N, CA, C and O atoms as a GROMACS GRO file, in nm:
protein
  324
    1MET      N    1  10.219  14.986  -1.298
    1MET     CA    2  10.289  14.861  -1.276
    1MET      C    3  10.227  14.753  -1.365
    1MET      O    4  10.105  14.741  -1.372
    2ASN      N    5  10.309  14.676  -1.432
    2ASN     CA    6  10.266  14.571  -1.521
    2ASN      C    7  10.258  14.439  -1.445
    2ASN      O    8  10.360  14.384  -1.405
    3ILE      N    9  10.138  14.387  -1.424
    3ILE     CA   10  10.119  14.263  -1.349
    3ILE      C   11  10.158  14.146  -1.437
    3ILE      O   12  10.116  14.137  -1.552
    4LYS      N   13  10.238  14.056  -1.382
    4LYS     CA   14  10.282  13.937  -1.454
    4LYS      C   15  10.182  13.824  -1.433
    4LYS      O   16  10.129  13.806  -1.324
    5HIS      N   17  10.158  13.748  -1.538
    5HIS     CA   18  10.067  13.634  -1.532
    5HIS      C   19  10.141  13.510  -1.581
    5HIS      O   20  10.220  13.518  -1.676
    6GLU      N   21  10.116  13.398  -1.518
    6GLU     CA   22  10.177  13.272  -1.559
    6GLU      C   23  10.068  13.174  -1.600
    6GLU      O   24   9.974  13.147  -1.525
    7ILE      N   25  10.083  13.121  -1.720
    7ILE     CA   26   9.996  13.016  -1.770
    7ILE      C   27  10.079  12.888  -1.772
    7ILE      O   28  10.184  12.882  -1.836
    8VAL      N   29  10.032  12.786  -1.702
    8VAL     CA   30  10.102  12.657  -1.696
    8VAL      C   31  10.009  12.551  -1.754
    8VAL      O   32   9.895  12.536  -1.708
    9ILE      N   33  10.057  12.478  -1.853
    9ILE     CA   34   9.978  12.372  -1.914
    9ILE      C   35  10.048  12.239  -1.884
    9ILE      O   36  10.166  12.221  -1.912
   10CYS      N   37   9.971  12.148  -1.827
   10CYS     CA   38  10.028  12.016  -1.795
   10CYS      C   39  10.056  11.941  -1.924
   10CYS      O   40   9.968  11.930  -2.011
   11MET      N   41  10.177  11.890  -1.937
   11MET     CA   42  10.218  11.814  -2.053
   11MET      C   43  10.252  11.670  -2.015
   11MET      O   44  10.315  11.597  -2.092
   12GLY      N   45  10.210  11.630  -1.894
   12GLY     CA   46  10.230  11.491  -1.851
   12GLY      C   47  10.155  11.397  -1.944
   12GLY      O   48  10.069  11.440  -2.021
   13SER      N   49  10.186  11.269  -1.938
   13SER     CA   50  10.131  11.174  -2.035
   13SER      C   51   9.979  11.167  -2.033
   13SER      O   52   9.918  11.156  -2.139
   14ALA      N   53   9.915  11.173  -1.916
   14ALA     CA   54   9.769  11.166  -1.910
   14ALA      C   55   9.706  11.290  -1.975
   14ALA      O   56   9.613  11.278  -2.055
   15CYS      N   57   9.756  11.408  -1.942
   15CYS     CA   58   9.703  11.532  -2.001
   15CYS      C   59   9.735  11.539  -2.150
   15CYS      O   60   9.652  11.582  -2.230
   16PHE      N   61   9.856  11.497  -2.186
   16PHE     CA   62   9.895  11.502  -2.327
   16PHE      C   63   9.804  11.414  -2.411
   16PHE      O   64   9.761  11.453  -2.520
   17SER      N   65   9.774  11.294  -2.359
   17SER     CA   66   9.688  11.202  -2.434
   17SER      C   67   9.544  11.253  -2.441
   17SER      O   68   9.467  11.208  -2.526
   18ARG      N   69   9.508  11.344  -2.353
   18ARG     CA   70   9.372  11.400  -2.352
   18ARG      C   71   9.364  11.535  -2.425
   18ARG      O   72   9.258  11.597  -2.428
   19GLY      N   73   9.476  11.580  -2.483
   19GLY     CA   74   9.468  11.697  -2.570
   19GLY      C   75   9.539  11.822  -2.524
   19GLY      O   76   9.505  11.931  -2.571
   20SER      N   77   9.636  11.812  -2.436
   20SER     CA   78   9.704  11.934  -2.390
   20SER      C   79   9.778  12.005  -2.503
   20SER      O   80   9.796  12.127  -2.498
   21LYS      N   81   9.822  11.932  -2.604
   21LYS     CA   82   9.889  11.995  -2.719
   21LYS      C   83   9.793  12.090  -2.791
   21LYS      O   84   9.833  12.197  -2.835
   22LYS      N   85   9.666  12.051  -2.803
   22LYS     CA   86   9.566  12.139  -2.863
   22LYS      C   87   9.544  12.263  -2.778
   22LYS      O   88   9.519  12.372  -2.831
   23ILE      N   89   9.554  12.248  -2.648
   23ILE     CA   90   9.538  12.363  -2.557
   23ILE      C   91   9.654  12.460  -2.578
   23ILE      O   92   9.633  12.581  -2.584
   24VAL      N   93   9.776  12.408  -2.588
   24VAL     CA   94   9.892  12.494  -2.615
   24VAL      C   95   9.874  12.569  -2.746
   24VAL      O   96   9.896  12.689  -2.754
   25ASP      N   97   9.832  12.497  -2.849
   25ASP     CA   98   9.811  12.560  -2.980
   25ASP      C   99   9.703  12.667  -2.973
   25ASP      O  100   9.716  12.773  -3.035
   26ALA      N  101   9.596  12.641  -2.897
   26ALA     CA  102   9.487  12.738  -2.885
   26ALA      C  103   9.530  12.863  -2.808
   26ALA      O  104   9.488  12.974  -2.841
   27VAL      N  105   9.614  12.845  -2.705
   27VAL     CA  106   9.667  12.961  -2.631
   27VAL      C  107   9.752  13.046  -2.724
   27VAL      O  108   9.739  13.169  -2.726
   28ASN      N  109   9.839  12.982  -2.800
   28ASN     CA  110   9.923  13.056  -2.895
   28ASN      C  111   9.838  13.127  -3.001
   28ASN      O  112   9.867  13.241  -3.036
   29ALA      N  113   9.736  13.062  -3.050
   29ALA     CA  114   9.648  13.124  -3.149
   29ALA      C  115   9.572  13.242  -3.087
   29ALA      O  116   9.553  13.345  -3.152
   30TYR      N  117   9.530  13.228  -2.964
   30TYR     CA  118   9.457  13.335  -2.895
   30TYR      C  119   9.539  13.463  -2.890
   30TYR      O  120   9.488  13.573  -2.911
   31PHE      N  121   9.667  13.446  -2.860
   31PHE     CA  122   9.756  13.562  -2.850
   31PHE      C  123   9.826  13.592  -2.982
   31PHE      O  124   9.914  13.678  -2.987
   32GLY      N  125   9.789  13.524  -3.088
   32GLY     CA  126   9.850  13.548  -3.218
   32GLY      C  127   9.996  13.509  -3.222
   32GLY      O  128  10.076  13.574  -3.289
   33ASN      N  129  10.032  13.402  -3.151
   33ASN     CA  130  10.171  13.355  -3.143
   33ASN      C  131  10.267  13.463  -3.095
   33ASN      O  132  10.387  13.456  -3.121
   34ASN      N  133  10.215  13.562  -3.025
   34ASN     CA  134  10.297  13.672  -2.973
   34ASN      C  135  10.247  13.708  -2.834
   34ASN      O  136  10.168  13.800  -2.817
   35LEU      N  137  10.294  13.633  -2.734
   35LEU     CA  138  10.249  13.655  -2.596
   35LEU      C  139  10.282  13.797  -2.550
   35LEU      O  140  10.389  13.849  -2.580
   36PRO      N  141  10.190  13.858  -2.477
   36PRO     CA  142  10.222  13.989  -2.418
   36PRO      C  143  10.341  13.977  -2.324
   36PRO      O  144  10.369  13.869  -2.271
   37ASP      N  145  10.411  14.087  -2.303
   37ASP     CA  146  10.529  14.087  -2.216
   37ASP      C  147  10.497  14.043  -2.074
   37ASP      O  148  10.585  13.993  -2.003
   38ASN      N  149  10.372  14.061  -2.031
   38ASN     CA  150  10.337  14.028  -1.893
   38ASN      C  151  10.281  13.887  -1.877
   38ASN      O  152  10.232  13.852  -1.770
   39VAL      N  153  10.289  13.804  -1.982
   39VAL     CA  154  10.238  13.667  -1.976
   39VAL      C  155  10.353  13.570  -2.001
   39VAL      O  156  10.426  13.581  -2.100
   40PHE      N  157  10.367  13.475  -1.909
   40PHE     CA  158  10.470  13.372  -1.921
   40PHE      C  159  10.398  13.238  -1.938
   40PHE      O  160  10.321  13.198  -1.851
   41LEU      N  161  10.423  13.169  -2.049
   41LEU     CA  162  10.362  13.040  -2.079
   41LEU      C  163  10.467  12.932  -2.063
   41LEU      O  164  10.578  12.942  -2.117
   42ARG      N  165  10.431  12.828  -1.988
   42ARG     CA  166  10.525  12.716  -1.973
   42ARG      C  167  10.448  12.586  -1.957
   42ARG      O  168  10.329  12.586  -1.925
   43GLY      N  169  10.517  12.478  -1.979
   43GLY     CA  170  10.460  12.346  -1.958
   43GLY      C  171  10.505  12.290  -1.825
   43GLY      O  172  10.605  12.334  -1.768
   44SER      N  173  10.430  12.193  -1.777
   44SER     CA  174  10.462  12.124  -1.652
   44SER      C  175  10.454  11.974  -1.679
   44SER      O  176  10.371  11.930  -1.758
   45LEU      N  177  10.540  11.898  -1.614
   45LEU     CA  178  10.535  11.754  -1.634
   45LEU      C  179  10.414  11.690  -1.566
   45LEU      O  180  10.363  11.589  -1.616
   46CYS      N  181  10.368  11.745  -1.455
   46CYS     CA  182  10.250  11.692  -1.389
   46CYS      C  183  10.199  11.793  -1.288
   46CYS      O  184  10.277  11.854  -1.215
   47THR      N  185  10.066  11.810  -1.285
   47THR     CA  186  10.006  11.899  -1.186
   47THR      C  187   9.935  11.820  -1.076
   47THR      O  188   9.879  11.878  -0.983
   48GLY      N  189   9.938  11.688  -1.087
   48GLY     CA  190   9.872  11.604  -0.988
   48GLY      C  191   9.722  11.589  -1.010
   48GLY      O  192   9.650  11.545  -0.921
   49ASN      N  193   9.676  11.626  -1.129
   49ASN     CA  194   9.533  11.615  -1.163
   49ASN      C  195   9.514  11.525  -1.284
   49ASN      O  196   9.434  11.556  -1.373
   50CYS      N  197   9.585  11.416  -1.288
   50CYS     CA  198   9.591  11.332  -1.408
   50CYS      C  199   9.454  11.288  -1.459
   50CYS      O  200   9.433  11.282  -1.580
   51GLU      N  201   9.363  11.256  -1.370
   51GLU     CA  202   9.231  11.209  -1.413
   51GLU      C  203   9.143  11.321  -1.468
   51GLU      O  204   9.035  11.294  -1.520
   52ASN      N  205   9.187  11.445  -1.457
   52ASN     CA  206   9.107  11.559  -1.499
   52ASN      C  207   9.166  11.635  -1.617
   52ASN      O  208   9.130  11.751  -1.640
   53GLY      N  209   9.254  11.572  -1.692
   53GLY     CA  210   9.323  11.641  -1.799
   53GLY      C  211   9.237  11.666  -1.921
   53GLY      O  212   9.133  11.603  -1.938
   54PRO      N  213   9.280  11.757  -2.005
   54PRO     CA  214   9.398  11.841  -1.987
   54PRO      C  215   9.375  11.949  -1.882
   54PRO      O  216   9.264  11.999  -1.863
   55VAL      N  217   9.483  11.984  -1.814
   55VAL     CA  218   9.480  12.078  -1.702
   55VAL      C  219   9.566  12.200  -1.736
   55VAL      O  220   9.673  12.188  -1.794
   56MET      N  221   9.515  12.318  -1.697
   56MET     CA  222   9.589  12.442  -1.714
   56MET      C  223   9.574  12.524  -1.586
   56MET      O  224   9.469  12.523  -1.522
   57LEU      N  225   9.679  12.594  -1.551
   57LEU     CA  226   9.674  12.688  -1.439
   57LEU      C  227   9.701  12.827  -1.492
   57LEU      O  228   9.790  12.846  -1.575
   58ILE      N  229   9.626  12.924  -1.444
   58ILE     CA  230   9.655  13.064  -1.470
   58ILE      C  231   9.668  13.129  -1.335
   58ILE      O  232   9.573  13.135  -1.257
   59ASP      N  233   9.788  13.178  -1.307
   59ASP     CA  234   9.816  13.241  -1.177
   59ASP      C  235   9.771  13.150  -1.064
   59ASP      O  236   9.710  13.196  -0.967
   60GLU      N  237   9.801  13.022  -1.075
   60GLU     CA  238   9.774  12.918  -0.975
   60GLU      C  239   9.628  12.878  -0.964
   60GLU      O  240   9.595  12.793  -0.881
   61GLN      N  241   9.539  12.935  -1.045
   61GLN     CA  242   9.400  12.889  -1.049
   61GLN      C  243   9.393  12.773  -1.146
   61GLN      O  244   9.436  12.785  -1.261
   62VAL      N  245   9.339  12.659  -1.101
   62VAL     CA  246   9.340  12.536  -1.179
   62VAL      C  247   9.212  12.523  -1.262
   62VAL      O  248   9.102  12.545  -1.213
   63TYR      N  249   9.231  12.488  -1.390
   63TYR     CA  250   9.121  12.459  -1.481
   63TYR      C  251   9.139  12.316  -1.531
   63TYR      O  252   9.246  12.279  -1.577
   64LYS      N  253   9.032  12.236  -1.521
   64LYS     CA  254   9.041  12.094  -1.552
   64LYS      C  255   8.949  12.057  -1.667
   64LYS      O  256   8.854  12.128  -1.699
   65LYS      N  257   8.981  11.942  -1.729
   65LYS     CA  258   8.902  11.885  -1.839
   65LYS      C  259   8.872  11.989  -1.947
   65LYS      O  260   8.758  12.005  -1.991
   66LEU      N  261   8.977  12.060  -1.988
   66LEU     CA  262   8.961  12.169  -2.083
   66LEU      C  263   8.934  12.122  -2.224
   66LEU      O  264   8.983  12.018  -2.268
   67ASP      N  265   8.854  12.201  -2.293
   67ASP     CA  266   8.846  12.190  -2.438
   67ASP      C  267   8.870  12.331  -2.493
   67ASP      O  268   8.878  12.427  -2.416
   68GLU      N  269   8.881  12.343  -2.622
   68GLU     CA  270   8.919  12.471  -2.681
   68GLU      C  271   8.814  12.580  -2.658
   68GLU      O  272   8.849  12.697  -2.640
   69GLU      N  273   8.686  12.543  -2.658
   69GLU     CA  274   8.580  12.642  -2.635
   69GLU      C  275   8.587  12.698  -2.493
   69GLU      O  276   8.577  12.820  -2.473
   70GLN      N  277   8.605  12.610  -2.395
   70GLN     CA  278   8.619  12.656  -2.255
   70GLN      C  279   8.743  12.743  -2.241
   70GLN      O  280   8.740  12.844  -2.171
   71LEU      N  281   8.850  12.704  -2.307
   71LEU     CA  282   8.976  12.776  -2.298
   71LEU      C  283   8.960  12.922  -2.339
   71LEU      O  284   9.010  13.012  -2.271
   72ILE      N  285   8.891  12.946  -2.449
   72ILE     CA  286   8.873  13.084  -2.497
   72ILE      C  287   8.798  13.166  -2.393
   72ILE      O  288   8.836  13.281  -2.367
   73LYS      N  289   8.694  13.111  -2.334
   73LYS     CA  290   8.619  13.182  -2.230
   73LYS      C  291   8.708  13.214  -2.110
   73LYS      O  292   8.700  13.323  -2.053
   74ILE      N  293   8.792  13.119  -2.072
   74ILE     CA  294   8.883  13.140  -1.958
   74ILE      C  295   8.986  13.249  -1.990
   74ILE      O  296   9.011  13.337  -1.908
   75LEU      N  297   9.044  13.243  -2.108
   75LEU     CA  298   9.142  13.344  -2.147
   75LEU      C  299   9.078  13.482  -2.156
   75LEU      O  300   9.138  13.582  -2.116
   76ASP      N  301   8.956  13.489  -2.210
   76ASP     CA  302   8.884  13.616  -2.214
   76ASP      C  303   8.862  13.672  -2.074
   76ASP      O  304   8.877  13.792  -2.051
   77LYS      N  305   8.827  13.585  -1.981
   77LYS     CA  306   8.805  13.626  -1.843
   77LYS      C  307   8.932  13.686  -1.781
   77LYS      O  308   8.927  13.788  -1.711
   78HIS      N  309   9.045  13.623  -1.807
   78HIS     CA  310   9.171  13.666  -1.748
   78HIS      C  311   9.238  13.782  -1.823
   78HIS      O  312   9.301  13.869  -1.763
   79PHE      N  313   9.222  13.781  -1.956
   79PHE     CA  314   9.299  13.876  -2.036
   79PHE      C  315   9.215  13.972  -2.118
   79PHE      O  316   9.269  14.060  -2.185
   80GLY      N  317   9.082  13.955  -2.114
   80GLY     CA  318   8.990  14.051  -2.170
   80GLY      C  319   9.002  14.081  -2.318
   80GLY      O  320   8.988  14.197  -2.358
   81LYS      N  321   9.027  13.982  -2.399
   81LYS     CA  322   9.032  14.006  -2.545
   81LYS      C  323   8.895  14.005  -2.603
   81LYS      O  324   8.878  14.022  -2.723
   0.00000   0.00000   0.00000
């Protein structure tokens, strides 16, 4: 059975101004701009964590105040590259 994973990146104004676009670009680069069939990437207008942006959720687990270095470690943890 192929387990589905959802990555949600907040694109609200607070997260966007704190670098969520860089997080989106880094996720795409991590997967080589070719997401696996079991990964769904989407944006969200707000996750309710505006003061902690940029914010990303993977399978409903919240990650706050992300930078690109932290992001790679998180993706490795979840997807084992």
